[in-house]
Residue, then its C-alpha position, 0 to 999 in steps of 0.5 A: x408117313x402116310x395118314x388115313x382118315x376113317x369115319x366110324x359110326x358112333x354105335x361102333x365106338x360105343x360097342x367097342x367100349x373105349x373112350x374116343x381118344x383111345x379109338x385110334x390106338x385100338x384101330x391101329x392095334x387091330x389092323x396091325x394084328x390082322x395084317x400080321x396074322x395074314x402075313x402081310x406085315x412082319x411082327x416088327x412092322x406090326x409092332x412099329x405100326x401099333x406102338x406095341x412090342x414085337x413080343x406082344x404082337x406075336x403072343x397076342x395073335x397066337x391066341x386068336 
């Protein structure tokens, strides 16, 4: 598994209205959904990356 370190400004965290401990999950989900929408990841790969189900990924991305 690869690890990525991001520096996110405090105002971005505040704008997202999430607790700091929830930020990693939010960023992973957003990235997985975007990469799935761009056809860079399959729904299965996006689900694995985000920790959500394939059906959640496909349903949610169909709404955006």
